[in-house]
VEXNULO-400198 format. One record per atom (N, C-alpha, C): residue number from 0; atom name; x, y, z; residue in one letter. Coordinates in steps of 0.1 Angstrom, whole numbers, plus 2048, in hexadecimal, padded with zeros to 3 digits. Example, Ala and Ser with C-alpha at 12.3 -4.5 7.8 and 13.67 -1.06 7.14 Angstrom:
residues 2
{0,N,{884,7C7,84E},A},
{0,CA,{87B,7D3,84E},A},
{0,C,{884,7DF,84E},A},
{1,N,{880,7EA,847},S},
{1,CA,{889,7F5,847},S},
{1,C,{881,800,84F},S},
This chain:
residues 249
{0,N,{617,856,985},M},
{0,CA,{619,858,976},M},
{0,C,{626,861,974},M},
{1,N,{628,86B,97C},N},
{1,CA,{634,874,97B},N},
{1,C,{640,86C,97E},N},
{2,N,{63F,863,989},F},
{2,CA,{64A,85A,98D},F},
{2,C,{64E,851,981},F},
{3,N,{644,84B,97A},L},
{3,CA,{648,842,96F},L},
{3,C,{64E,84A,963},L},
{4,N,{648,856,961},K},
{4,CA,{64D,85E,956},K},
{4,C,{65B,862,959},K},
{5,N,{65E,867,965},N},
{5,CA,{66C,86B,969},N},
{5,C,{676,85F,968},N},
{6,N,{671,853,96C},K},
{6,CA,{679,847,96B},K},
{6,C,{67D,844,95D},K},
{7,N,{672,845,954},R},
{7,CA,{674,842,946},R},
{7,C,{67E,84D,940},R},
{8,N,{67D,859,943},N},
{8,CA,{685,864,93E},N},
{8,C,{694,861,943},N},
{9,N,{695,85D,94F},H},
{9,CA,{6A3,85A,955},H},
{9,C,{6A9,84F,94D},H},
{10,N,{6A1,845,94A},K},
{10,CA,{6A6,839,942},K},
{10,C,{6AB,83E,935},K},
{11,N,{6A3,846,92E},F},
{11,CA,{6A7,84B,921},F},
{11,C,{6B4,853,922},F},
{12,N,{6B5,85B,92C},Y},
{12,CA,{6C0,864,92E},Y},
{12,C,{6CD,85B,930},Y},
{13,N,{6CC,851,938},V},
{13,CA,{6D7,848,93B},V},
{13,C,{6DC,841,92E},V},
{14,N,{6D2,83C,926},I},
{14,CA,{6D5,836,919},I},
{14,C,{6DB,83F,910},I},
{15,N,{6D6,84B,90F},G},
{15,CA,{6DC,856,906},G},
{15,C,{6EA,85A,90A},G},
{16,N,{6EC,85B,917},A},
{16,CA,{6F9,85F,91C},A},
{16,C,{703,854,919},A},
{17,N,{6FF,847,91B},S},
{17,CA,{708,83C,918},S},
{17,C,{70B,83B,90A},S},
{18,N,{702,83E,901},F},
{18,CA,{704,83D,8F3},F},
{18,C,{70E,848,8EF},F},
{19,N,{70D,854,8F4},L},
{19,CA,{716,85F,8F1},L},
{19,C,{724,85C,8F6},L},
{20,N,{724,856,902},L},
{20,CA,{731,852,907},L},
{20,C,{739,848,8FF},L},
{21,N,{731,83E,8FA},V},
{21,CA,{737,833,8F2},V},
{21,C,{73B,83A,8E4},V},
{22,N,{733,842,8DF},L},
{22,CA,{736,849,8D2},L},
{22,C,{743,851,8D4},L},
{23,N,{744,859,8DF},A},
{23,CA,{750,861,8E1},A},
{23,C,{75C,858,8E2},A},
{24,N,{75B,84D,8E9},L},
{24,CA,{766,844,8EA},L},
{24,C,{76B,83E,8DD},L},
{25,N,{761,83B,8D4},I},
{25,CA,{764,836,8C7},I},
{25,C,{76B,840,8BE},I},
{26,N,{766,84C,8BF},I},
{26,CA,{76C,857,8B7},I},
{26,C,{77A,85A,8BC},I},
{27,N,{77C,85A,8C9},S},
{27,CA,{789,85C,8CF},S},
{27,C,{793,851,8CB},S},
{28,N,{78E,845,8CB},F},
{28,CA,{797,839,8C7},F},
{28,C,{79A,83A,8B8},F},
{29,N,{791,83E,8B0},C},
{29,CA,{793,83F,8A2},C},
{29,C,{79D,84A,89F},C},
{30,N,{79B,855,8A6},T},
{30,CA,{7A4,861,8A4},T},
{30,C,{7B3,85D,8A7},T},
{31,N,{7B4,856,8B3},I},
{31,CA,{7C2,852,8B7},I},
{31,C,{7C7,848,8AD},I},
{32,N,{7BF,83F,8A8},Y},
{32,CA,{7C4,834,89F},Y},
{32,C,{7C9,83A,892},Y},
{33,N,{7C1,843,88C},V},
{33,CA,{7C5,848,87F},V},
{33,C,{7D0,852,880},V},
{34,N,{7D2,858,88B},S},
{34,CA,{7DD,862,88D},S},
{34,C,{7EA,85B,890},S},
{35,N,{7EA,84E,894},D},
{35,CA,{7F5,847,897},D},
{35,C,{7FA,83F,88B},D},
{36,N,{803,845,883},Y},
{36,CA,{808,83E,877},Y},
{36,C,{817,841,875},Y},
{37,N,{81D,83A,86C},Y},
{37,CA,{82B,83C,869},Y},
{37,C,{82D,847,85F},Y},
{38,N,{835,851,864},R},
{38,CA,{838,85D,85B},R},
{38,C,{843,85A,852},R},
{39,N,{842,85F,846},A},
{39,CA,{84E,85E,83C},A},
{39,C,{85A,866,842},A},
{40,N,{865,860,840},D},
{40,CA,{872,866,845},D},
{40,C,{877,86F,83A},D},
{41,N,{871,87B,83A},M},
{41,CA,{874,884,82F},M},
{41,C,{882,889,82E},M},
{42,N,{88A,889,839},D},
{42,CA,{898,88D,839},D},
{42,C,{89F,883,831},D},
{43,N,{89D,876,833},A},
{43,CA,{8A3,86B,82C},A},
{43,C,{89F,86B,81E},A},
{44,N,{892,86D,81B},I},
{44,CA,{88C,86C,80E},I},
{44,C,{892,877,805},I},
{45,N,{894,883,80A},Q},
{45,CA,{899,88E,802},Q},
{45,C,{8A8,88B,7FD},Q},
{46,N,{8AF,883,804},T},
{46,CA,{8BD,880,800},T},
{46,C,{8BD,876,7F5},T},
{47,N,{8B2,86E,7F2},V},
{47,CA,{8B3,864,7E8},V},
{47,C,{8A9,867,7DD},V},
{48,N,{8A0,870,7DE},V},
{48,CA,{897,873,7D4},V},
{48,C,{89B,880,7CD},V},
{49,N,{89F,87F,7C1},S},
{49,CA,{8A3,88B,7B9},S},
{49,C,{89A,88E,7AD},S},
{50,N,{896,89B,7AC},A},
{50,CA,{88D,89F,7A1},A},
{50,C,{895,89E,794},A},
{51,N,{8A2,89D,794},N},
{51,CA,{8AA,89C,788},N},
{51,C,{8A9,88F,782},N},
{52,N,{8A7,885,78A},D},
{52,CA,{8A6,877,785},D},
{52,C,{899,873,780},D},
{53,N,{88E,878,787},V},
{53,CA,{880,874,783},V},
{53,C,{878,880,785},V},
{54,N,{86E,882,77C},S},
{54,CA,{864,88D,77C},S},
{54,C,{859,889,786},S},
{55,N,{857,891,790},I},
{55,CA,{84D,88D,79A},I},
{55,C,{841,898,799},I},
{56,N,{835,893,797},Q},
{56,CA,{82A,89C,796},Q},
{56,C,{820,899,7A1},Q},
{57,N,{81A,8A4,7A7},L},
{57,CA,{810,8A2,7B2},L},
{57,C,{803,8A6,7AC},L},
{58,N,{7FA,89D,7AB},L},
{58,CA,{7EC,89F,7A6},L},
{58,C,{7E4,8A6,7B1},L},
{59,N,{7D8,8AA,7AC},D},
{59,CA,{7CF,8B2,7B5},D},
{59,C,{7CB,8AA,7C2},D},
{60,N,{7CA,89D,7C1},D},
{60,CA,{7C6,895,7CC},D},
{60,C,{7D2,890,7D4},D},
{61,N,{7DD,896,7D2},D},
{61,CA,{7EA,893,7D9},D},
{61,C,{7F0,886,7D4},D},
{62,N,{7EB,880,7CA},T},
{62,CA,{7F2,874,7C4},T},
{62,C,{7FF,879,7BE},T},
{63,N,{809,871,7C0},M},
{63,CA,{816,874,7BB},M},
{63,C,{819,86B,7AE},M},
{64,N,{81E,872,7A3},V},
{64,CA,{821,86A,797},V},
{64,C,{82F,86C,794},V},
{65,N,{836,861,792},F},
{65,CA,{845,860,790},F},
{65,C,{847,85C,781},F},
{66,N,{84B,866,77A},N},
{66,CA,{84D,864,76B},N},
{66,C,{85C,861,768},N},
{67,N,{85E,856,760},P},
{67,CA,{86C,854,75C},P},
{67,C,{871,85F,752},P},
{68,N,{87E,860,751},V},
{68,CA,{884,86A,748},V},
{68,C,{880,867,73A},V},
{69,N,{880,85A,736},N},
{69,CA,{87D,856,729},N},
{69,C,{86E,851,728},N},
{70,N,{868,851,71C},A},
{70,CA,{85A,84D,71B},A},
{70,C,{859,83E,71F},A},
{71,N,{84E,83A,724},T},
{71,CA,{84C,82C,728},T},
{71,C,{83E,828,725},T},
{72,N,{83C,81A,724},T},
{72,CA,{82F,815,722},T},
{72,C,{82B,80C,72E},T},
{73,N,{832,80D,739},K},
{73,CA,{82F,806,745},K},
{73,C,{82A,80F,750},K},
{74,N,{81F,80B,757},G},
{74,CA,{81A,813,762},G},
{74,C,{818,80A,76E},G},
{75,N,{81A,810,77A},F},
{75,CA,{819,809,787},F},
{75,C,{812,812,791},F},
{76,N,{806,80D,795},I},
{76,CA,{7FE,814,79F},I},
{76,C,{801,80E,7AD},I},
{77,N,{805,816,7B7},F},
{77,CA,{80A,811,7C3},F},
{77,C,{801,815,7CF},F},
{78,N,{7FD,80B,7D7},Y},
{78,CA,{7F5,80E,7E4},Y},
{78,C,{7FF,80D,7F0},Y},
{79,N,{800,817,7F8},P},
{79,CA,{809,817,804},P},
{79,C,{804,80D,80F},P},
{80,N,{80D,80A,817},G},
{80,CA,{80A,801,823},G},
{80,C,{801,808,82D},G},
{81,N,{7FB,7FF,835},G},
{81,CA,{7F1,804,83F},G},
{81,C,{7F8,80C,84A},G},
{82,N,{7F2,818,84C},K},
{82,CA,{7F7,821,856},K},
{82,C,{805,826,854},K},
{83,N,{808,827,847},V},
{83,CA,{815,82D,843},V},
{83,C,{813,839,839},V},
{84,N,{819,844,83C},E},
{84,CA,{817,850,834},E},
{84,C,{81C,84C,825},E},
{85,N,{814,84F,81C},Y},
{85,CA,{816,84B,80E},Y},
{85,C,{823,850,808},Y},
{86,N,{827,85C,80D},T},
{86,CA,{834,862,807},T},
{86,C,{840,85A,80B},T},
{87,N,{83F,851,814},A},
{87,CA,{84A,848,818},A},
{87,C,{84F,83F,80D},A},
{88,N,{846,83E,803},Y},
{88,CA,{84A,835,7F8},Y},
{88,C,{84F,83C,7EB},Y},
{89,N,{853,849,7ED},Q},
{89,CA,{859,851,7E2},Q},
{89,C,{866,84A,7DD},Q},
{90,N,{86F,846,7E6},P},
{90,CA,{87B,840,7E1},P},
{90,C,{879,833,7D9},P},
{91,N,{86F,82B,7DC},L},
{91,CA,{86C,81F,7D5},L},
{91,C,{866,823,7C7},L},
{92,N,{85D,82D,7C7},M},
{92,CA,{857,831,7BA},M},
{92,C,{862,837,7B1},M},
{93,N,{86B,83F,7B7},T},
{93,CA,{876,845,7AF},T},
{93,C,{87F,83A,7A9},T},
{94,N,{882,830,7B2},A},
{94,CA,{88B,826,7AD},A},
{94,C,{884,81E,7A1},A},
{95,N,{877,81C,7A2},C},
{95,CA,{870,815,798},C},
{95,C,{86F,81E,78B},C},
{96,N,{86D,82B,78D},A},
{96,CA,{86C,834,781},A},
{96,C,{87A,834,77A},A},
{97,N,{884,833,782},K},
{97,CA,{892,832,77B},K},
{97,C,{893,826,773},K},
{98,N,{88B,81C,776},Q},
{98,CA,{88B,80F,76E},Q},
{98,C,{882,810,762},Q},
{99,N,{87C,81C,75F},G},
{99,CA,{874,81F,754},G},
{99,C,{865,81C,756},G},
{100,N,{860,81E,762},I},
{100,CA,{852,81B,765},I},
{100,C,{84B,827,76B},I},
{101,N,{840,82B,765},L},
{101,CA,{838,836,76A},L},
{101,C,{831,831,777},L},
{102,N,{834,838,782},C},
{102,CA,{82F,833,78F},C},
{102,C,{825,83D,795},C},
{103,N,{81A,838,79A},I},
{103,CA,{80F,840,79F},I},
{103,C,{80E,83C,7AE},I},
{104,N,{811,845,7B7},L},
{104,CA,{810,843,7C5},L},
{104,C,{804,84A,7CB},L},
{105,N,{7FA,842,7D0},V},
{105,CA,{7ED,848,7D4},V},
{105,C,{7ED,84A,7E3},V},
{106,N,{7E7,855,7E7},E},
{106,CA,{7E5,857,7F6},E},
{106,C,{7D8,851,7FA},E},
{107,N,{7D8,84A,806},M},
{107,CA,{7CC,843,80B},M},
{107,C,{7C6,84B,817},M},
{108,N,{7B9,84B,818},P},
{108,CA,{7B2,851,823},P},
{108,C,{7B7,84B,830},P},
{109,N,{7BC,854,839},F},
{109,CA,{7C1,850,846},F},
{109,C,{7CC,845,845},F},
{110,N,{7D3,845,83A},N},
{110,CA,{7DE,83C,837},N},
{110,C,{7DA,82E,838},N},
{111,N,{7CE,82B,834},L},
{111,CA,{7C8,81D,834},L},
{111,C,{7C2,81A,826},L},
{112,N,{7C9,811,81E},A},
{112,CA,{7C4,80E,811},A},
{112,C,{7B6,807,811},A},
{113,N,{7B3,801,81C},V},
{113,CA,{7A6,7FB,81D},V},
{113,C,{79B,805,81C},V},
{114,N,{79D,811,81E},L},
{114,CA,{793,81C,81E},L},
{114,C,{791,821,80F},L},
{115,N,{79A,81D,806},D},
{115,CA,{798,822,7F8},D},
{115,C,{79E,817,7EF},D},
{116,N,{798,80C,7EE},V},
{116,CA,{79D,801,7E6},V},
{116,C,{79D,805,7D7},V},
{117,N,{794,80D,7D3},N},
{117,CA,{793,812,7C5},N},
{117,C,{79B,81E,7C2},N},
{118,N,{7A6,820,7C9},A},
{118,CA,{7AE,82C,7C7},A},
{118,C,{7B5,82C,7B9},A},
{119,N,{7B6,821,7B3},A},
{119,CA,{7BC,81F,7A6},A},
{119,C,{7B3,824,79A},A},
{120,N,{7A7,826,79D},D},
{120,CA,{79E,82A,792},D},
{120,C,{7A2,837,78B},D},
{121,N,{7A1,837,77E},G},
{121,CA,{7A3,843,776},G},
{121,C,{7B1,845,771},G},
{122,N,{7BB,83F,777},F},
{122,CA,{7C9,843,772},F},
{122,C,{7CC,83E,764},F},
{123,N,{7C6,832,761},Q},
{123,CA,{7C9,82D,753},Q},
{123,C,{7C4,836,748},Q},
{124,N,{7B9,83D,74B},Q},
{124,CA,{7B3,846,742},Q},
{124,C,{7BB,853,741},Q},
{125,N,{7C3,856,74B},M},
{125,CA,{7CB,862,74C},M},
{125,C,{7D8,860,744},M},
{126,N,{7DD,854,743},Y},
{126,CA,{7EA,851,73D},Y},
{126,C,{7E8,847,732},Y},
{127,N,{7E2,84B,727},L},
{127,CA,{7DF,842,71C},L},
{127,C,{7EB,83D,715},L},
{128,N,{7F7,843,717},E},
{128,CA,{803,83E,711},E},
{128,C,{809,832,717},E},
{129,N,{803,82E,723},I},
{129,CA,{807,822,72A},I},
{129,C,{800,816,725},I},
{130,N,{807,80C,720},D},
{130,CA,{800,800,71A},D},
{130,C,{7FF,7F5,724},D},
{131,N,{808,7F4,72E},E},
{131,CA,{808,7E9,738},E},
{131,C,{807,7EF,746},E},
{132,N,{7FD,7EB,74D},W},
{132,CA,{7FB,7F0,75B},W},
{132,C,{7FD,7E5,765},W},
{133,N,{803,7E9,770},Y},
{133,CA,{805,7E0,77B},Y},
{133,C,{800,7E7,788},Y},
{134,N,{7FB,7E0,791},I},
{134,CA,{7F7,7E6,79E},I},
{134,C,{7FD,7DE,7A9},I},
{135,N,{7FF,7E4,7B5},G},
{135,CA,{805,7DD,7C0},G},
{135,C,{805,7E6,7CC},G},
{136,N,{80C,7E1,7D6},G},
{136,CA,{80E,7E9,7E2},G},
{136,C,{815,7E2,7ED},G},
{137,N,{817,7E8,7F8},H},
{137,CA,{81E,7E3,803},H},
{137,C,{814,7DF,80F},H},
{138,N,{816,7D3,814},S},
{138,CA,{80E,7CF,820},S},
{138,C,{7FF,7D0,81D},S},
{139,N,{7F8,7D7,825},L},
{139,CA,{7E9,7D8,823},L},
{139,C,{7E7,7DE,815},L},
{140,N,{7EF,7E7,810},G},
{140,CA,{7ED,7ED,803},G},
{140,C,{7EE,7E3,7F8},G},
{141,N,{7F7,7D9,7FA},G},
{141,CA,{7F8,7CE,7F0},G},
{141,C,{7EB,7C5,7F0},G},
{142,N,{7E6,7C2,7FB},S},
{142,CA,{7DA,7BA,7FC},S},
{142,C,{7CE,7C1,7F6},S},
{143,N,{7CD,7CF,7F8},M},
{143,CA,{7C2,7D6,7F3},M},
{143,C,{7C4,7D8,7E4},M},
{144,N,{7D0,7D9,7DF},A},
{144,CA,{7D2,7DA,7D0},A},
{144,C,{7CE,7CD,7CA},A},
{145,N,{7D0,7C1,7D0},A},
{145,CA,{7CC,7B5,7CB},A},
{145,C,{7BC,7B4,7CB},A},
{146,N,{7B6,7BA,7D5},S},
{146,CA,{7A7,7BA,7D6},S},
{146,C,{7A2,7C2,7CB},S},
{147,N,{7A8,7CD,7C8},Y},
{147,CA,{7A4,7D6,7BD},Y},
{147,C,{7A6,7CE,7AF},Y},
{148,N,{7B1,7C8,7AE},L},
{148,CA,{7B4,7C1,7A2},L},
{148,C,{7AA,7B6,79E},L},
{149,N,{7A4,7AF,7A7},I},
{149,CA,{79B,7A4,7A4},I},
{149,C,{790,7A9,79C},I},
{150,N,{78C,7B6,79D},N},
{150,CA,{781,7BB,795},N},
{150,C,{785,7C3,789},N},
{151,N,{793,7C3,786},H},
{151,CA,{798,7CB,77B},H},
{151,C,{7A3,7C3,774},H},
{152,N,{7A2,7B6,774},I},
{152,CA,{7AD,7AD,76F},I},
{152,C,{7B1,7B1,760},I},
{153,N,{7A7,7B4,758},D},
{153,CA,{7AA,7B7,74A},D},
{153,C,{7B1,7C4,748},D},
{154,N,{7B2,7CC,752},D},
{154,CA,{7B8,7D9,751},D},
{154,C,{7C7,7D9,755},D},
{155,N,{7CC,7CE,75A},F},
{155,CA,{7D9,7CD,760},F},
{155,C,{7E1,7C1,75B},F},
{156,N,{7EE,7C3,75A},E},
{156,CA,{7F7,7B8,756},E},
{156,C,{7FB,7B0,763},E},
{157,N,{7FC,7B7,76E},G},
{157,CA,{801,7AF,77A},G},
{157,C,{7FF,7B6,787},G},
{158,N,{804,7AF,791},L},
{158,CA,{803,7B4,79F},L},
{158,C,{810,7B3,7A6},L},
{159,N,{813,7BD,7AE},I},
{159,CA,{820,7BD,7B6},I},
{159,C,{81C,7BD,7C5},I},
{160,N,{820,7B3,7CC},L},
{160,CA,{81E,7B2,7DA},L},
{160,C,{82B,7B4,7E2},L},
{161,N,{82B,7BE,7EB},L},
{161,CA,{837,7C0,7F3},L},
{161,C,{834,7BE,802},L},
{162,N,{839,7B3,807},G},
{162,CA,{835,7B0,815},G},
{162,C,{827,7AE,817},G},
{163,N,{820,7A8,80D},A},
{163,CA,{812,7A7,80D},A},
{163,C,{80D,79A,806},A},
{164,N,{800,797,808},Y},
{164,CA,{7FA,78C,801},Y},
{164,C,{7EC,78F,7FC},Y},
{165,N,{7E7,787,7F3},S},
{165,CA,{7DA,78A,7ED},S},
{165,C,{7CF,780,7F3},S},
{166,N,{7C5,786,7F8},T},
{166,CA,{7B9,77E,7FC},T},
{166,C,{7B0,77C,7F1},T},
{167,N,{7B2,784,7E6},A},
{167,CA,{7A9,782,7DA},A},
{167,C,{7AF,777,7D2},A},
{168,N,{7A6,76F,7CC},D},
{168,CA,{7AB,763,7C4},D},
{168,C,{7AE,767,7B6},D},
{169,N,{7BB,768,7B3},L},
{169,CA,{7C0,76C,7A6},L},
{169,C,{7C7,760,79F},L},
{170,N,{7C5,754,7A5},S},
{170,CA,{7CC,748,7A1},S},
{170,C,{7C9,744,792},S},
{171,N,{7BE,747,78D},K},
{171,CA,{7BA,743,780},K},
{171,C,{7BD,74D,775},K},
{172,N,{7C3,758,779},T},
{172,CA,{7C6,763,770},T},
{172,C,{7D4,761,769},T},
{173,N,{7D7,769,75F},E},
{173,CA,{7E4,768,759},E},
{173,C,{7ED,774,75C},E},
{174,N,{7EA,77A,768},L},
{174,CA,{7F1,786,76D},L},
{174,C,{7FF,782,770},L},
{175,N,{808,78C,76E},D},
{175,CA,{816,78B,773},D},
{175,C,{816,78F,781},D},
{176,N,{81A,786,78B},V},
{176,CA,{819,78A,799},V},
{176,C,{827,788,79F},V},
{177,N,{82B,793,7A6},L},
{177,CA,{838,793,7AD},L},
{177,C,{835,795,7BC},L},
{178,N,{83A,78C,7C4},S},
{178,CA,{839,78D,7D3},S},
{178,C,{847,78F,7D9},S},
{179,N,{849,79A,7E0},V},
{179,CA,{857,79C,7E6},V},
{179,C,{855,79F,7F5},V},
{180,N,{85D,799,7FC},Y},
{180,CA,{85E,79C,80B},Y},
{180,C,{86C,79A,810},Y},
{181,N,{86F,7A0,81B},G},
{181,CA,{87C,79F,821},G},
{181,C,{87D,793,82A},G},
{182,N,{889,78D,82B},S},
{182,CA,{88B,781,833},S},
{182,C,{889,784,842},S},
{183,N,{88B,791,846},E},
{183,CA,{88A,795,854},E},
{183,C,{87C,79B,857},E},
{184,N,{873,79A,84E},D},
{184,CA,{865,7A0,850},D},
{184,C,{85E,798,85B},D},
{185,N,{85B,79F,866},L},
{185,CA,{853,799,871},L},
{185,C,{845,79F,872},L},
{186,N,{842,7A8,868},I},
{186,CA,{834,7AE,868},I},
{186,C,{82B,7A6,860},I},
{187,N,{82E,7A2,854},M},
{187,CA,{826,79A,84C},M},
{187,C,{823,78C,852},M},
{188,N,{816,789,853},N},
{188,CA,{812,77C,858},N},
{188,C,{816,771,84F},N},
{189,N,{820,769,852},R},
{189,CA,{826,75F,849},R},
{189,C,{81C,754,847},R},
{190,N,{814,750,851},A},
{190,CA,{80A,746,850},A},
{190,C,{7FF,749,845},A},
{191,N,{7FA,756,846},K},
{191,CA,{7F0,75B,83D},K},
{191,C,{7F6,75C,82F},K},
{192,N,{803,760,82F},Y},
{192,CA,{80A,762,822},Y},
{192,C,{80A,754,81B},Y},
{193,N,{80E,74A,822},A},
{193,CA,{80F,73C,81C},A},
{193,C,{801,737,818},A},
{194,N,{7F7,73A,821},E},
{194,CA,{7EA,736,81E},E},
{194,C,{7E4,73C,811},E},
{195,N,{7E8,748,80F},N},
{195,CA,{7E2,750,804},N},
{195,C,{7EA,74F,7F7},N},
{196,N,{7F5,748,7F7},K},
{196,CA,{7FD,746,7EB},K},
{196,C,{7F4,73F,7E0},K},
{197,N,{7EA,737,7E4},S},
{197,CA,{7E2,730,7DB},S},
{197,C,{7D9,73A,7D3},S},
{198,N,{7D8,746,7D7},N},
{198,CA,{7D0,750,7D0},N},
{198,C,{7D8,757,7C5},N},
{199,N,{7E4,753,7C3},L},
{199,CA,{7ED,759,7B9},L},
{199,C,{7EF,74F,7AD},L},
{200,N,{7F1,753,7A1},P},
{200,CA,{7F4,74A,796},P},
{200,C,{800,741,799},P},
{201,N,{800,735,794},N},
{201,CA,{80A,72B,797},N},
{201,C,{818,730,793},N},
{202,N,{819,739,78A},D},
{202,CA,{826,73E,785},D},
{202,C,{82A,74B,78C},D},
{203,N,{824,74F,797},F},
{203,CA,{828,75B,79D},F},
{203,C,{836,75A,7A2},F},
{204,N,{83C,766,7A2},I},
{204,CA,{84A,767,7A6},I},
{204,C,{84C,76C,7B5},I},
{205,N,{853,764,7BC},E},
{205,CA,{855,768,7CB},E},
{205,C,{864,76B,7CC},E},
{206,N,{867,777,7D2},V},
{206,CA,{874,77B,7D5},V},
{206,C,{875,77E,7E4},V},
{207,N,{87F,778,7EB},I},
{207,CA,{881,77B,7F9},I},
{207,C,{88E,783,7FA},I},
{208,N,{88E,78F,7FE},I},
{208,CA,{89A,798,7FF},I},
{208,C,{8A1,794,80C},I},
{209,N,{8AD,78F,80A},D},
{209,CA,{8B5,78B,815},D},
{209,C,{8B9,797,81E},D},
{210,N,{8B6,796,82A},G},
{210,CA,{8B9,7A1,833},G},
{210,C,{8AF,7AD,833},G},
{211,N,{8A5,7AC,82B},G},
{211,CA,{89A,7B6,82A},G},
{211,C,{890,7B5,835},G},
{212,N,{889,7BF,838},C},
{212,CA,{87E,7BF,842},C},
{212,C,{871,7C5,83C},C},
{213,N,{867,7C6,844},H},
{213,CA,{85A,7CA,83F},H},
{213,C,{85A,7D9,83C},H},
{214,N,{860,7E1,845},A},
{214,CA,{85F,7F0,843},A},
{214,C,{867,7F6,838},A},
{215,N,{871,7EE,833},Y},
{215,CA,{87B,7F4,82A},Y},
{215,C,{876,7F5,81B},Y},
{216,N,{86A,7F2,819},F},
{216,CA,{865,7F5,80B},F},
{216,C,{861,804,80A},F},
{217,N,{85F,80A,816},G},
{217,CA,{85D,818,816},G},
{217,C,{868,81E,81E},G},
{218,N,{867,82B,821},M},
{218,CA,{871,831,829},M},
{218,C,{86A,839,834},M},
{219,N,{867,832,83F},Y},
{219,CA,{860,838,84A},Y},
{219,C,{866,833,857},Y},
{220,N,{872,82F,857},G},
{220,CA,{879,82A,864},G},
{220,C,{875,81C,867},G},
{221,N,{878,818,874},E},
{221,CA,{875,80B,878},E},
{221,C,{866,809,87B},E},
{222,N,{861,7FD,879},Q},
{222,CA,{853,7FA,87C},Q},
{222,C,{853,7F1,888},Q},
{223,N,{84A,7F4,891},E},
{223,CA,{84A,7ED,89E},E},
{223,C,{846,7DE,89B},E},
{224,N,{84E,7D5,8A0},G},
{224,CA,{84C,7C7,89F},G},
{224,C,{853,7C1,893},G},
{225,N,{85A,7C9,88B},D},
{225,CA,{861,7C4,87F},D},
{225,C,{86E,7BE,883},D},
{226,N,{874,7B6,87A},G},
{226,CA,{881,7B0,87C},G},
{226,C,{88C,7BA,87A},G},
{227,N,{898,7B6,87D},K},
{227,CA,{8A3,7BF,87C},K},
{227,C,{8AA,7BC,86E},K},
{228,N,{8AA,7C6,865},P},
{228,CA,{8B0,7C4,858},P},
{228,C,{8BF,7C4,858},P},
{229,N,{8C5,7BD,84F},S},
{229,CA,{8D3,7BD,84D},S},
{229,C,{8D8,7C4,841},S},
{230,N,{8CE,7CA,83A},I},
{230,CA,{8D2,7D2,82E},I},
{230,C,{8CC,7E0,830},I},
{231,N,{8D0,7EA,829},S},
{231,CA,{8CB,7F7,82A},S},
{231,C,{8BD,7F9,824},S},
{232,N,{8B7,804,828},N},
{232,CA,{8AA,807,823},N},
{232,C,{8AA,809,813},N},
{233,N,{8B4,810,80E},M},
{233,CA,{8B5,812,800},M},
{233,C,{8B9,806,7F8},M},
{234,N,{8C1,7FD,7FF},E},
{234,CA,{8C4,7F0,7F8},E},
{234,C,{8B8,7E8,7F6},E},
{235,N,{8AF,7E8,7FF},Q},
{235,CA,{8A2,7E0,7FD},Q},
{235,C,{89A,7E6,7F3},Q},
{236,N,{899,7F4,7F3},I},
{236,CA,{891,7FB,7E9},I},
{236,C,{897,7F8,7DB},I},
{237,N,{8A4,7F9,7D9},F},
{237,CA,{8AA,7F7,7CC},F},
{237,C,{8A8,7E9,7C7},F},
{238,N,{8A9,7DF,7D0},L},
{238,CA,{8A7,7D1,7CC},L},
{238,C,{899,7CF,7C8},L},
{239,N,{88F,7D5,7D0},T},
{239,CA,{881,7D3,7CC},T},
{239,C,{87E,7D9,7BF},T},
{240,N,{883,7E5,7BC},A},
{240,CA,{881,7EC,7AF},A},
{240,C,{886,7E3,7A4},A},
{241,N,{892,7DD,7A6},E},
{241,CA,{897,7D4,79B},E},
{241,C,{88E,7C8,799},E},
{242,N,{889,7C3,7A3},E},
{242,CA,{880,7B7,7A1},E},
{242,C,{873,7BB,79A},E},
{243,N,{86E,7C7,79E},I},
{243,CA,{862,7CC,798},I},
{243,C,{864,7CE,789},I},
{244,N,{86F,7D5,786},S},
{244,CA,{873,7D7,778},S},
{244,C,{874,7CA,770},S},
{245,N,{87A,7C0,776},R},
{245,CA,{87D,7B3,76F},R},
{245,C,{86F,7AD,76C},R},
{246,N,{866,7AE,774},V},
{246,CA,{858,7A8,772},V},
{246,C,{851,7AF,766},V},
{247,N,{852,7BC,767},M},
{247,CA,{84B,7C5,75D},M},
{247,C,{852,7C4,74F},M},
{248,N,{85E,7C1,74F},N},
{248,CA,{865,7C1,742},N},
{248,C,{868,7B3,73D},N},
């Protein structure tokens, strides 16, 4: 009896130890994964983002709000790309605010928009002076913005996709949709992009930035696996802001 009991206890010990080992490996992998992300190039950002041009407000949850100098009725909620520090999109938000658009840049848990698809909740109630709202984002952020939009269609005028595609079916809506990507983008899956075009309204606008790449919608340096751009980071950002403004106006 003692032999059987000891054998059973040993079996439970081995199972428990194996479980703890697997759990430790999972935790270790997750820790490494979420700590490996693209940091905002703050030295470069500080040279192009000026408080004199746009009023920048930091909310309690670290959301950044970019207010145009003059009053506006247009609002844009932006979801950052996957594993990219959200502050890397300050130049783009500033450029859009200069075009007369209130821009809201949200921070995502562990830099992954998939972990907080509903990050856009509540902002429309905070800024009642805004009549027309748009939502969008870069790469994974754009896809998650589209996923949020499918359940809030009546609250928004349109969707902005940057190096991204929508897996949510928005084809029967009257939303204004802009899709922008760089000709040298080697990160976005072109096959999936083409496949998911059918999820957008027939009159959606597609803009391909000649010489642009995937990473240059933000300012976080080169992205592994991306193509080689033939235009500057700020050129792509300015061109993108102009296209966004054109759609909204």
